[in-house]
N, CA, C and O of each residue as an XYZ file, in Angstrom:
800
protein
N      -3.122    -55.732     79.834
C      -2.378    -55.160     78.730
C      -1.131    -56.010     78.478
O      -0.380    -56.301     79.410
N      -0.907    -56.409     77.220
C       0.243    -57.270     76.949
C       1.538    -56.454     76.859
O       1.528    -55.227     76.955
N       2.632    -57.160     76.674
C       3.965    -56.550     76.710
C       4.122    -55.433     75.675
O       4.625    -54.358     76.001
N       3.693    -55.678     74.426
C       3.881    -54.684     73.373
C       3.056    -53.427     73.632
O       3.536    -52.311     73.434
N       1.814    -53.612     74.075
C       0.983    -52.450     74.398
C       1.621    -51.633     75.519
O       1.679    -50.405     75.448
N       2.096    -52.322     76.548
C       2.722    -51.633     77.681
C       3.989    -50.910     77.244
O       4.260    -49.791     77.679
N       4.754    -51.557     76.384
C       6.000    -50.972     75.887
C       5.716    -49.678     75.117
O       6.396    -48.670     75.305
N       4.709    -49.723     74.256
C       4.340    -48.534     73.489
C       3.827    -47.437     74.421
O       4.203    -46.273     74.282
N       2.977    -47.808     75.361
C       2.409    -46.808     76.267
C       3.498    -46.130     77.089
O       3.477    -44.911     77.257
N       4.452    -46.910     77.603
C       5.560    -46.329     78.370
C       6.367    -45.364     77.507
O       6.779    -44.300     77.969
N       6.588    -45.744     76.254
C       7.337    -44.875     75.348
C       6.569    -43.576     75.108
O       7.153    -42.493     75.147
N       5.263    -43.680     74.859
C       4.445    -42.498     74.587
C       4.417    -41.547     75.780
O       4.513    -40.331     75.613
N       4.287    -42.099     76.977
C       4.270    -41.255     78.178
C       5.617    -40.555     78.339
O       5.665    -39.360     78.631
N       6.711    -41.294     78.149
C       8.043    -40.697     78.256
C       8.256    -39.585     77.239
O       8.820    -38.538     77.557
N       7.801    -39.821     76.019
C       7.929    -38.812     74.959
C       7.120    -37.571     75.321
O       7.611    -36.450     75.196
N       5.866    -37.771     75.773
C       5.019    -36.637     76.157
C       5.693    -35.820     77.257
O       5.682    -34.590     77.211
N       6.278    -36.495     78.240
C       6.878    -35.784     79.370
C       8.132    -35.003     78.984
O       8.607    -34.170     79.756
N       8.665    -35.267     77.804
C       9.799    -34.476     77.304
C       9.358    -33.407     76.318
O       9.879    -32.292     76.344
N       8.394    -33.732     75.437
C       8.015    -32.832     74.346
C       6.670    -32.136     74.544
O       6.453    -31.051     74.006
N       5.771    -32.743     75.306
C       4.419    -32.217     75.525
C       3.714    -31.932     74.194
O       3.127    -30.868     73.998
N       3.786    -32.902     73.296
C       3.215    -32.701     71.972
C       2.820    -34.040     71.355
O       3.155    -35.104     71.876
N       2.098    -33.964     70.228
C       1.767    -35.164     69.464
C       3.040    -35.913     69.064
O       4.090    -35.304     68.858
N       2.935    -37.220     68.959
C       4.081    -38.061     68.641
C       3.846    -38.720     67.282
O       2.830    -39.392     67.106
N       4.748    -38.552     66.321
C       4.570    -39.264     65.047
C       4.624    -40.772     65.273
O       5.522    -41.268     65.953
N       3.675    -41.492     64.712
C       3.676    -42.956     64.846
C       4.940    -43.553     64.247
O       5.425    -44.591     64.697
N       5.466    -42.885     63.226
C       6.721    -43.341     62.612
C       7.851    -43.351     63.644
O       8.679    -44.262     63.650
N       7.884    -42.350     64.508
C       8.898    -42.283     65.564
C       8.749    -43.454     66.519
O       9.742    -44.036     66.956
N       7.501    -43.803     66.846
C       7.251    -44.945     67.732
C       7.799    -46.221     67.098
O       8.512    -46.988     67.746
N       7.461    -46.442     65.832
C       7.895    -47.656     65.128
C       9.408    -47.750     65.059
O       9.988    -48.798     65.343
N      10.048    -46.645     64.678
C      11.517    -46.664     64.533
C      12.204    -46.841     65.879
O      13.166    -47.601     65.994
N      11.713    -46.139     66.899
C      12.359    -46.200     68.219
C      12.222    -47.572     68.866
O      13.144    -48.047     69.529
N      11.062    -48.210     68.670
C      10.814    -49.509     69.303
C      11.056    -50.679     68.355
O      10.882    -51.839     68.728
N      11.462    -50.359     67.114
C      11.754    -51.373     66.097
C      10.572    -52.319     65.901
O      10.697    -53.539     66.010
N       9.424    -51.715     65.610
C       8.192    -52.465     65.330
C       7.755    -52.098     63.918
O       7.901    -50.950     63.499
N       7.223    -53.065     63.188
C       6.821    -52.807     61.800
C       5.642    -51.840     61.730
O       4.894    -51.677     62.694
N       5.490    -51.198     60.559
C       4.396    -50.243     60.343
C       3.032    -50.896     60.572
O       2.174    -50.339     61.256
N       2.848    -52.067     59.998
C       1.560    -52.760     60.119
C       1.228    -53.050     61.574
O       0.099    -52.838     62.017
N       2.218    -53.537     62.316
C       1.979    -53.896     63.713
C       1.718    -52.663     64.566
O       0.835    -52.675     65.423
N       2.482    -51.599     64.337
C       2.279    -50.371     65.125
C       0.873    -49.828     64.916
O       0.200    -49.449     65.875
N       0.430    -49.790     63.662
C      -0.916    -49.277     63.388
C      -1.983    -50.131     64.066
O      -2.961    -49.604     64.598
N      -1.795    -51.438     64.047
C      -2.762    -52.332     64.705
C      -2.751    -52.118     66.215
O      -3.806    -51.996     66.838
N      -1.559    -52.073     66.798
C      -1.442    -51.892     68.247
C      -2.039    -50.555     68.686
O      -2.753    -50.491     69.687
N      -1.743    -49.481     67.932
C      -2.281    -48.165     68.277
C      -3.803    -48.154     68.146
O      -4.495    -47.551     68.967
N      -4.321    -48.820     67.117
C      -5.775    -48.914     66.957
C      -6.420    -49.618     68.137
O      -7.446    -49.166     68.645
N      -5.819    -50.735     68.582
C      -6.323    -51.465     69.757
C      -6.308    -50.568     70.994
O      -7.267    -50.529     71.765
N      -5.191    -49.846     71.167
C      -5.026    -48.988     72.345
C      -6.017    -47.827     72.332
O      -6.507    -47.412     73.383
N      -6.309    -47.309     71.146
C      -7.296    -46.223     71.031
C      -8.681    -46.717     71.439
O      -9.426    -46.002     72.110
N      -9.025    -47.940     71.035
C     -10.324    -48.512     71.400
C     -10.445    -48.718     72.903
O     -11.542    -48.650     73.457
N      -9.321    -48.969     73.560
C      -9.323    -49.165     75.016
C      -9.236    -47.841     75.773
O      -9.280    -47.825     77.003
N      -9.111    -46.725     75.036
C      -9.031    -45.414     75.684
C      -7.659    -45.089     76.254
O      -7.531    -44.203     77.098
N      -6.633    -45.802     75.799
C      -5.281    -45.567     76.310
C      -4.548    -44.468     75.546
O      -3.682    -43.791     76.099
N      -4.896    -44.297     74.285
C      -4.247    -43.289     73.448
C      -5.301    -42.576     72.599
O      -6.428    -43.047     72.442
N      -4.898    -41.428     72.059
C      -5.711    -40.718     71.073
C      -4.914    -40.650     69.786
O      -3.718    -40.358     69.798
N      -5.585    -40.921     68.675
C      -4.927    -40.946     67.366
C      -5.436    -39.782     66.525
O      -6.632    -39.492     66.508
N      -4.516    -39.117     65.826
C      -4.847    -37.981     64.971
C      -4.187    -38.155     63.607
O      -3.136    -38.783     63.476
N      -4.830    -37.584     62.608
C      -4.223    -37.516     61.284
C      -4.409    -36.113     60.744
O      -5.499    -35.554     60.869
N      -3.367    -35.517     60.139
C      -3.547    -34.190     59.561
C      -4.497    -34.264     58.379
O      -4.366    -35.137     57.521
N      -5.439    -33.359     58.337
C      -6.384    -33.294     57.231
C      -6.042    -32.029     56.449
O      -6.260    -30.919     56.935
N      -5.524    -32.187     55.274
C      -5.063    -31.038     54.511
C      -6.021    -30.772     53.366
O      -6.336    -31.666     52.581
N      -6.474    -29.552     53.281
C      -7.372    -29.156     52.198
C      -7.376    -27.651     52.090
O      -6.822    -26.967     52.950
N      -7.992    -27.123     51.047
C      -7.993    -25.682     50.859
C      -8.728    -24.970     51.983
O      -8.334    -23.879     52.397
N      -9.802    -25.592     52.480
C     -10.610    -24.929     53.497
C     -10.002    -25.034     54.889
O     -10.215    -24.156     55.726
N      -9.251    -26.093     55.143
C      -8.757    -26.327     56.505
C      -7.349    -26.909     56.501
O      -7.149    -28.034     56.960
N      -6.372    -26.165     55.991
C      -5.020    -26.726     55.923
C      -4.447    -27.004     57.308
O      -4.509    -26.170     58.211
N      -3.899    -28.185     57.441
C      -3.186    -28.533     58.671
C      -4.057    -28.852     59.863
O      -3.532    -29.024     60.963
N      -5.368    -28.938     59.694
C      -6.237    -29.252     60.828
C      -6.045    -30.711     61.207
O      -5.976    -31.584     60.341
N      -5.958    -30.970     62.512
C      -5.820    -32.355     62.970
C      -7.199    -32.961     63.174
O      -8.085    -32.345     63.764
N      -7.359    -34.160     62.682
C      -8.666    -34.814     62.709
C      -8.516    -36.206     63.323
O      -7.702    -37.003     62.858
N      -9.296    -36.501     64.364
C      -9.276    -37.860     64.935
C      -9.885    -38.807     63.931
O     -10.994    -38.580     63.446
N      -9.172    -39.860     63.617
C      -9.720    -40.818     62.659
C      -8.972    -42.134     62.774
O      -8.002    -42.257     63.523
N      -9.436    -43.098     62.028
C      -8.755    -44.394     61.994
C      -7.450    -44.217     61.232
O      -7.467    -43.672     60.128
N      -6.321    -44.655     61.776
C      -5.051    -44.458     61.077
C      -5.010    -45.200     59.747
O      -5.419    -46.357     59.653
N      -4.515    -44.522     58.732
C      -4.376    -45.130     57.407
C      -2.933    -45.555     57.146
O      -2.672    -46.680     56.720
N      -2.009    -44.647     57.405
C      -0.590    -44.967     57.214
C       0.209    -44.425     58.375
O      -0.200    -43.481     59.050
N       1.336    -45.028     58.591
C       2.203    -44.637     59.690
C       2.705    -43.211     59.528
O       2.801    -42.472     60.508
N       3.028    -42.817     58.295
C       3.634    -41.511     58.065
C       2.673    -40.349     58.268
O       3.105    -39.208     58.434
N       1.383    -40.627     58.257
C       0.435    -39.534     58.452
C      -0.377    -39.708     59.734
O      -1.466    -39.150     59.868
N       0.159    -40.483     60.671
C      -0.546    -40.748     61.921
C       0.250    -40.188     63.092
O       1.469    -40.334     63.172
N      -0.480    -39.540     64.000
C       0.120    -38.985     65.214
C      -0.662    -39.522     66.400
O      -1.842    -39.853     66.285
N      -0.003    -39.602     67.518
C      -0.629    -40.235     68.680
C      -0.168    -39.536     69.951
O       0.904    -38.932     69.987
N      -0.977    -39.625     70.976
C      -0.553    -39.185     72.303
C      -1.303    -40.013     73.336
O      -2.395    -40.511     73.060
N      -0.723    -40.165     74.523
C      -1.422    -40.920     75.566
C      -2.698    -40.177     75.956
O      -2.764    -38.953     75.847
N      -3.700    -40.907     76.406
C      -4.941    -40.267     76.841
C      -4.668    -39.446     78.105
O      -3.724    -39.721     78.845
N      -5.507    -38.441     78.336
C      -5.347    -37.607     79.526
C      -5.465    -38.423     80.802
O      -4.775    -38.146     81.783
N      -6.334    -39.431     80.796
C      -6.497    -40.237     82.013
C      -5.211    -40.993     82.345
O      -4.849    -41.120     83.515
N      -4.524    -41.491     81.324
C      -3.241    -42.183     81.547
C      -2.194    -41.206     82.071
O      -1.489    -41.502     83.035
N      -2.096    -40.030     81.425
C      -1.098    -39.044     81.842
C      -1.356    -38.559     83.265
O      -0.422    -38.387     84.048
N      -2.624    -38.340     83.596
C      -2.941    -37.881     84.951
C      -2.609    -38.965     85.975
O      -2.075    -38.665     87.043
N      -2.922    -40.220     85.658
C      -2.617    -41.324     86.584
C      -1.112    -41.437     86.807
O      -0.667    -41.629     87.939
N      -0.320    -41.318     85.733
C       1.140    -41.391     85.868
C       1.670    -40.214     86.685
O       2.565    -40.374     87.516
N       1.106    -39.031     86.439
C       1.536    -37.834     87.176
C       1.223    -37.989     88.664
O       2.068    -37.706     89.513
N       0.002    -38.441     88.977
C      -0.389    -38.611     90.377
C       0.487    -39.641     91.081
O       0.848    -39.474     92.247
N       0.820    -40.693     90.369
C       1.655    -41.753     90.947
C       3.072    -41.267     91.248
O       3.672    -41.669     92.246
N       3.606    -40.401     90.381
C       4.982    -39.903     90.551
C       5.107    -38.945     91.727
O       6.187    -38.804     92.301
N       4.004    -38.283     92.092
C       3.996    -37.355     93.227
C       5.114    -36.303     93.117
O       5.845    -36.061     94.077
N       5.232    -35.694     91.954
C       6.214    -34.628     91.756
C       5.482    -33.318     91.527
O       4.344    -33.302     91.058
N       6.148    -32.214     91.862
C       5.551    -30.897     91.666
C       6.498    -30.058     90.816
O       7.638    -29.798     91.203
N       6.002    -29.635     89.640
C       6.793    -28.825     88.725
C       6.290    -27.387     88.677
O       6.785    -26.572     87.897
N       5.315    -27.087     89.505
C       4.673    -25.772     89.480
C       3.260    -25.925     88.940
O       2.963    -26.856     88.192
N       2.396    -25.001     89.328
C       0.962    -25.114     89.026
C       0.662    -25.338     87.556
O      -0.201    -26.150     87.224
N       1.354    -24.635     86.666
C       1.019    -24.729     85.243
C       1.777    -25.853     84.542
O       1.229    -26.505     83.653
N       3.026    -26.086     84.931
C       3.751    -27.200     84.314
C       3.115    -28.531     84.712
O       3.126    -29.485     83.934
N       2.565    -28.593     85.916
C       1.848    -29.798     86.335
C       0.713    -30.122     85.361
O       0.449    -31.290     85.076
N       0.050    -29.092     84.856
C      -1.048    -29.305     83.907
C      -0.541    -29.919     82.604
O      -1.203    -30.777     82.019
N       0.633    -29.479     82.150
C       1.225    -30.087     80.951
C       1.458    -31.578     81.168
O       1.114    -32.402     80.321
N       2.046    -31.912     82.314
C       2.321    -33.320     82.616
C       1.040    -34.154     82.650
O       1.073    -35.358     82.396
N      -0.089    -33.512     82.966
C      -1.363    -34.226     83.044
C      -2.102    -34.248     81.706
O      -3.246    -34.697     81.629
N      -1.439    -33.759     80.650
C      -2.012    -33.898     79.318
C      -2.785    -32.705     78.797
O      -3.431    -32.806     77.754
N      -2.740    -31.567     79.496
C      -3.417    -30.371     79.005
C      -2.611    -29.798     77.843
O      -1.386    -29.709     77.915
N      -3.298    -29.413     76.779
C      -2.652    -28.886     75.577
C      -1.823    -27.647     75.894
O      -2.266    -26.760     76.624
N      -0.613    -27.598     75.336
C       0.285    -26.469     75.608
C      -0.265    -25.138     75.098
O       0.188    -24.082     75.539
N      -1.231    -25.164     74.180
C      -1.837    -23.935     73.658
C      -3.082    -23.512     74.433
O      -3.718    -22.519     74.079
N      -3.436    -24.242     75.474
C      -4.591    -23.867     76.305
C      -4.380    -22.448     76.840
O      -3.273    -22.087     77.239
N      -5.441    -21.654     76.846
C      -5.343    -20.249     77.242
C      -5.846    -20.031     78.667
O      -6.830    -20.635     79.093
N      -5.148    -19.152     79.397
C      -5.508    -18.814     80.767
C      -5.653    -17.300     80.874
O      -4.939    -16.552     80.206
N      -6.582    -16.855     81.719
C      -6.882    -15.425     81.846
C      -6.397    -14.901     83.195
O      -6.500    -15.584     84.214
N      -5.863    -13.669     83.184
C      -5.277    -13.087     84.390
C      -5.659    -11.627     84.556
O      -5.911    -10.912     83.586
N      -5.693    -11.205     85.816
C      -5.893     -9.795     86.109
C      -4.634     -9.027     85.693
O      -3.522     -9.524     85.874
N      -4.796     -7.828     85.141
C      -3.637     -7.055     84.662
C      -2.637     -6.670     85.741
O      -1.513     -6.276     85.429
N      -3.029     -6.779     87.007
C      -2.113     -6.410     88.097
C      -0.809     -7.215     88.048
O       0.216     -6.763     88.558
N      -0.846     -8.392     87.445
C       0.382     -9.194     87.330
C       1.447     -8.440     86.546
O       2.637     -8.573     86.830
N       1.029     -7.653     85.565
C       1.984     -6.868     84.771
C       2.646     -5.807     85.635
O       3.833     -5.528     85.470
N       1.889     -5.207     86.559
C       2.459     -4.179     87.436
C       3.577     -4.748     88.297
O       4.568     -4.066     88.560
N       3.426     -5.998     88.738
C       4.481     -6.628     89.541
C       5.764     -6.762     88.734
O       6.856     -6.531     89.253
N       5.633     -7.136     87.465
C       6.818     -7.245     86.618
C       7.410     -5.877     86.304
O       8.630     -5.738     86.213
N       6.563     -4.869     86.139
C       7.059     -3.513     85.832
C       7.902     -2.948     86.979
O       8.773     -2.108     86.755
N       7.644     -3.405     88.194
C       8.393     -2.913     89.354
C       9.814     -3.461     89.407
O      10.643     -2.961     90.167
N      10.098     -4.472     88.617
C      11.427     -5.090     88.608
C      12.260     -4.464     87.498
O      11.914     -4.603     86.325
N      13.358     -3.774     87.840
C      14.164     -3.095     86.814
C      14.839     -4.047     85.826
O      15.295     -3.613     84.768
N      14.906     -5.325     86.154
C      15.534     -6.294     85.255
C      14.534     -6.915     84.287
O      14.898     -7.774     83.484
N      13.286     -6.489     84.360
C      12.257     -7.064     83.493
C      11.590     -5.959     82.683
O      11.246     -4.898     83.204
N      11.421     -6.231     81.422
C      10.807     -5.282     80.504
C       9.408     -5.786     80.147
O       9.241     -6.948     79.777
N       8.418     -4.925     80.256
C       7.049     -5.293     79.885
C       6.679     -4.520     78.629
O       6.478     -3.307     78.672
N       6.593     -5.226     77.520
C       6.218     -4.640     76.231
C       4.714     -4.824     76.023
O       4.061     -5.479     76.835
N       4.151     -4.257     74.945
C       2.694     -4.389     74.733
C       2.186     -5.832     74.614
O       1.008     -6.087     74.863
N       3.052     -6.772     74.238
C       2.585     -8.154     74.119
C       3.595     -9.173     74.632
O       3.472    -10.368     74.361
N       4.608     -8.694     75.385
C       5.671     -9.607     75.827
C       6.294     -9.119     77.116
O       6.594     -7.935     77.273
N       6.486    -10.062     78.050
C       7.262     -9.800     79.261
C       8.599    -10.487     79.037
O       8.639    -11.683     78.747
N       9.681     -9.754     79.166
C      10.991    -10.353     78.892
C      12.034     -9.871     79.900
O      12.099     -8.685     80.225
N      12.838    -10.798     80.384
C      13.940    -10.453     81.270
C      15.026     -9.763     80.469
O      15.341    -10.186     79.357
N      15.590     -8.723     81.010
C      16.803     -8.162     80.419
C      17.919     -9.104     80.803
O      18.393     -9.096     81.939
N      18.332     -9.906     79.862
C      19.027    -11.150     80.160
C      20.469    -11.037     80.622
O      20.873    -11.789     81.508
N      21.249    -10.151     80.074
C      22.709    -10.219     80.228
C      23.161    -10.435     81.668
O      23.834    -11.422     81.963
N      22.800     -9.528     82.560
C      23.286     -9.627     83.936
C      22.662    -10.821     84.657
O      23.348    -11.534     85.389
N      21.385    -11.034     84.455
C      20.703    -12.091     85.193
C      21.164    -13.483     84.794
O      21.269    -14.369     85.642
N      21.438    -13.681     83.513
C      21.897    -14.998     83.073
C      23.228    -15.339     83.710
O      23.472    -16.489     84.076
N      24.091    -14.339     83.844
C      25.379    -14.568     84.522
C      25.155    -15.029     85.955
O      25.956    -15.783     86.506
N      24.059    -14.569     86.555
C      23.751    -14.941     87.940
C      22.933    -16.233     88.014
O      22.543    -16.668     89.098
N      22.678    -16.841     86.855
C      21.959    -18.113     86.842
C      20.455    -17.990     86.966
O      19.783    -18.974     87.274
N      19.903    -16.794     86.731
C      18.459    -16.604     86.824
C      17.818    -16.992     85.496
O      18.280    -16.583     84.430
N      16.758    -17.777     85.569
C      16.043    -18.232     84.370
C      15.372    -17.040     83.691
O      14.604    -16.323     84.333
N      15.650    -16.815     82.401
C      15.016    -15.671     81.725
C      13.509    -15.864     81.575
O      13.018    -16.985     81.442
N      12.805    -14.767     81.600
C      11.353    -14.790     81.500
C      10.942    -14.364     80.090
O      11.392    -13.331     79.594
N      10.098    -15.152     79.456
C       9.473    -14.774     78.184
C       8.017    -15.181     78.276
O       7.699    -16.369     78.209
N       7.148    -14.234     78.426
C       5.724    -14.541     78.484
C       5.004    -13.682     77.448
O       4.980    -12.455     77.550
N       4.416    -14.346     76.446
C       3.613    -13.635     75.445
C       2.192    -13.509     75.981
O       1.649    -14.459     76.546
N       1.601    -12.354     75.805
C       0.228    -12.175     76.279
C      -0.536    -11.284     75.309
O       0.050    -10.579     74.487
N      -1.859    -11.336     75.426
C      -2.699    -10.417     74.656
C      -3.845     -9.965     75.539
O      -4.218    -10.636     76.502
N      -4.390     -8.825     75.194
C      -5.481     -8.241     75.970
C      -6.829     -8.749     75.468
O      -6.989     -9.065     74.289
N      -7.792     -8.821     76.381
C      -9.178     -9.167     76.024
C     -10.107     -8.399     76.960
O      -9.701     -7.926     78.021
N     -11.333     -8.294     76.545
C     -12.343     -7.596     77.345
C     -13.501     -8.540     77.621
O     -14.040     -9.166     76.709
N     -13.878     -8.635     78.892
C     -14.979     -9.502     79.287
C     -16.331     -8.879     78.986
O     -16.412     -7.726     78.563
N     -17.383     -9.639     79.204
C     -18.750     -9.167     78.950
C     -19.060     -7.935     79.785
O     -19.766     -7.032     79.336
N     -18.526     -7.902     81.010
C     -18.787     -6.769     81.906
C     -17.944     -5.538     81.566
O     -18.096     -4.481     82.179
N     -17.050     -5.691     80.576
C     -16.185     -4.570     80.200
C     -14.832     -4.590     80.880
O     -13.975     -3.758     80.585
N     -14.631     -5.543     81.797
C     -13.331     -5.650     82.478
C     -12.269     -6.142     81.511
O     -12.520     -7.025     80.691
N     -11.074     -5.557     81.616
C      -9.964     -5.979     80.768
C      -9.137     -7.022     81.509
O      -8.955     -6.935     82.724
N      -8.644     -7.995     80.777
C      -7.748     -8.999     81.354
C      -6.754     -9.425     80.287
O      -6.902     -9.094     79.111
N      -5.740    -10.164     80.715
C      -4.748    -10.641     79.755
C      -4.858    -12.158     79.604
O      -5.255    -12.867     80.528
N      -4.496    -12.629     78.418
C      -4.551    -14.052     78.088
C      -3.143    -14.543     77.783
O      -2.399    -13.910     77.033
N      -2.786    -15.684     78.375
C      -1.455    -16.276     78.187
C      -1.637    -17.766     77.917
O      -2.513    -18.400     78.506
N      -0.807    -18.335     77.021
C      -0.936    -19.776     76.770
C      -0.161    -20.579     77.816
O       0.767    -20.078     78.451
N      -0.567    -21.823     77.974
C      -0.010    -22.684     79.019
C       1.489    -22.887     78.860
O       2.215    -22.920     79.854
N       1.966    -23.023     77.619
C       3.393    -23.283     77.410
C       4.265    -22.213     78.056
O       5.242    -22.532     78.734
N       3.915    -20.936     77.847
C       4.725    -19.851     78.412
C       4.663    -19.863     79.931
O       5.671    -19.622     80.595
N       3.494    -20.139     80.484
C       3.368    -20.194     81.943
C       4.189    -21.343     82.525
O       4.817    -21.196     83.573
N       4.181    -22.480     81.843
C       4.897    -23.663     82.330
C       6.409    -23.490     82.290
O       7.131    -24.194     82.996
N       6.896    -22.557     81.469
C       8.337    -22.307     81.372
C       8.861    -21.464     82.528
O      10.074    -21.351     82.709
N       7.975    -20.878     83.301
C       8.385    -20.050     84.429
C       8.864    -20.919     85.589
O       8.569    -22.113     85.651
N       9.611    -20.298     86.509
C      10.031    -21.020     87.719
C       8.789    -21.354     88.547
O       7.725    -20.767     88.345
N       8.928    -22.285     89.465
C       7.786    -22.654     90.308
C       7.270    -21.455     91.094
O       6.063    -21.294     91.277
N       8.201    -20.611     91.561
C       7.801    -19.441     92.341
C       6.973    -18.478     91.489
O       5.965    -17.939     91.944
N       7.414    -18.271     90.246
C       6.660    -17.372     89.376
C       5.315    -17.971     88.974
O       4.321    -17.253     88.862
N       5.284    -19.281     88.757
C       4.001    -19.918     88.453
C       3.019    -19.678     89.600
O       1.841    -19.408     89.368
N       3.507    -19.777     90.834
C       2.649    -19.538     92.001
C       2.147    -18.097     92.004
O       0.994    -17.838     92.350
N       3.011    -17.163     91.619
C       2.631    -15.752     91.548
C       1.486    -15.549     90.548
O       0.530    -14.824     90.823
N       1.599    -16.196     89.389
C       0.557    -16.070     88.376
C      -0.759    -16.689     88.845
O      -1.829    -16.169     88.526
N      -0.699    -17.785     89.595
C      -1.949    -18.417     90.045
C      -2.770    -17.459     90.897
O      -3.999    -17.523     90.887
N      -2.103    -16.566     91.639
C      -2.824    -15.612     92.498
C      -3.572    -14.556     91.679
O      -4.482    -13.899     92.185
N      -3.184    -14.401     90.418
C      -3.826    -13.401     89.559
C      -4.725    -14.033     88.486
O      -5.329    -13.331     87.675
N      -4.799    -15.368     88.499
C      -5.632    -16.021     87.484
C      -7.109    -15.796     87.775
O      -7.545    -15.837     88.925
N      -7.869    -15.558     86.712
C      -9.327    -15.423     86.833
C      -9.884    -16.815     86.593
O     -10.233    -17.170     85.466
N      -9.966    -17.591     87.645
C     -10.276    -19.013     87.526
C     -11.678    -19.279     87.016
O     -11.918    -20.293     86.361
N     -12.606    -18.382     87.307
C     -13.965    -18.624     86.835
C     -14.029    -18.604     85.305
O     -14.897    -19.244     84.712
N     -13.106    -17.865     84.662
C     -13.061    -17.871     83.208
C     -12.453    -19.167     82.686
O     -12.826    -19.636     81.610
N     -11.517    -19.753     83.441
C     -10.968    -21.048     83.040
C     -12.066    -22.110     83.111
O     -12.195    -22.949     82.220
N     -12.850    -22.057     84.180
C     -13.871    -23.077     84.387
C     -15.010    -22.981     83.375
O     -15.591    -23.997     82.992
N     -15.331    -21.747     82.937
C     -16.416    -21.602     81.968
C     -15.924    -21.683     80.541
O     -16.723    -21.790     79.611
N     -14.586    -21.631     80.356
C     -14.017    -21.680     79.013
C     -14.220    -20.383     78.249
O     -14.159    -20.370     77.020
N     -14.459    -19.297     78.965
C     -14.690    -18.005     78.300
C     -13.440    -17.482     77.656
O     -13.459    -16.408     77.054
């Protein structure tokens, strides 16, 4: 990999590790002071090598705002992110632990990925007088705890019913990753992992 490709890849990985989201190609060009034509060519080369994934918003009446993998046409309508294999390799090399779910973000898992949990996790939160469990939100009663330096909890969830009739709750990765490492560990004990593996 030549200098420019490496420079772009390092920038993309750094951006992902801060934002955990798609990166506008325009931001890459402006930040690294590379022309539009060159950035598009470099990103195209990198996509062919499996180093990055390129997306363009496809806007239409039937599918407004849907992201579509395609050959980049212009810098202003092109988004990019490092490939999962690159992100996982960088994460493994760094040997850092941010908690079970935040680790997944660092490895390139989409922040909107859904995870399923046994409802007993809600009972644990209900036992804490400083935490309020609403029909679709777990929230810390912030005033006193923030003064004590405790990270506030905000976890959005929704109910679902499995084929067997069992009820469980669904939470997106972003909310789980925002929890402390200790709380992430607590949630892992209640995760229904077989549903994650089957994608149910």
